[in-house]
C-alpha positions, 0 to 999 in steps of 0.5 A: 579932130574927132570925139575923144574916148571919154566923150564917146563913153559919156554919150554911150552912158547917157544913151544907155540910161535913156534906153533903160528909162524908156524900157522902164516907162513902157513896162510900167504902162503895160502893167497898168494897162493889163491891170485896167484890162483885168478890172474891166474884164471882171466888172465891165461885162455886167455894166456895159463898159468895155476894157478901153473905157469907151463904153459898150454898144449902148453908148452909156459907158465912159468916153475915152480921153 
């Protein structure tokens, strides 16, 4: 006896929702990273802080973490 059509449909719906959730979280993360990068590009060049927040070559910037 195999999986019923109803069960298979429920599994597909769960996987579809999970996939959409992952895509949404990825899009949100990418937008936040882009926003941080743009802010750093505007502000960071003058204060030695790179866009990743790890600091410039002088080591005076924030530590990533």
